[in-house]
N, C-alpha and C positions, 0 to 999 in steps of 0.2 A: 429776130425774136419779137414776138407779139406782146404787148403790154395789156393791162386791164382796160386802158382806155380806148382799145380797139374794139371792144364790146359795148353795145348800147346799155345793157343791163346785166350784171353779174348775179347768178343764183348760186349759193353755196350748197354742196351736197357732201355727204360723208360716205366714203366707200371702205368696204373690208377687203383687203388684199392678203394672199398667202405670201409667205417670205420671198419665194421666186418672183412673183408678179411685182412686189414691191422693189426688189433689187433691179429688175428690169426697168421699172419706171424711174428709179433714181438714176440709173446709167443713162437713160435716154434724156432725162432732164439735164444732166451735167453735160451731155454731148450737145445738146441744143442751146444751152444758156438759160434755159427757163427754170422757174421753180418747179418743185415736184408737183404742187397743186395746178400750175398753170399747164404743165405737161399733160397731166391726167385729163384736164378739161378739154384741151385741143384734141387729144386722142379720142375721148368720149364723143365729142361733137363730130369728128371725122367719121367715126364709126356710125353714128346715128344718121349722118348724111349719106352714107354709102350702102348700108344694109337695108334690104327691102323692107317695107313696113309689113307688119304681121296683121292678118285678118283674124276674126273670131274663131277660126278653125285652126289657127296656128299657135304653137308654143315653142318656147326655148327650154331646153333642158338646163337646169341650173346645176353647176357642178361645184360643190362646196369642198374645201380641202378636208382631208380625213384627219 
């Protein structure tokens, strides 16, 4: 389990999740022993470090809950 002291500087963000995504995040946090916020931060960081960078001609389709 990582702690906040493992990071040089913590930046706070707010994310909006649908119920299913929130449930999955809570389940993952409980399984890892992390807080929900720490789990979200770790997963977002991992995603940003593994997904290729987008160029000016690229875009991500944003899917919002109905």
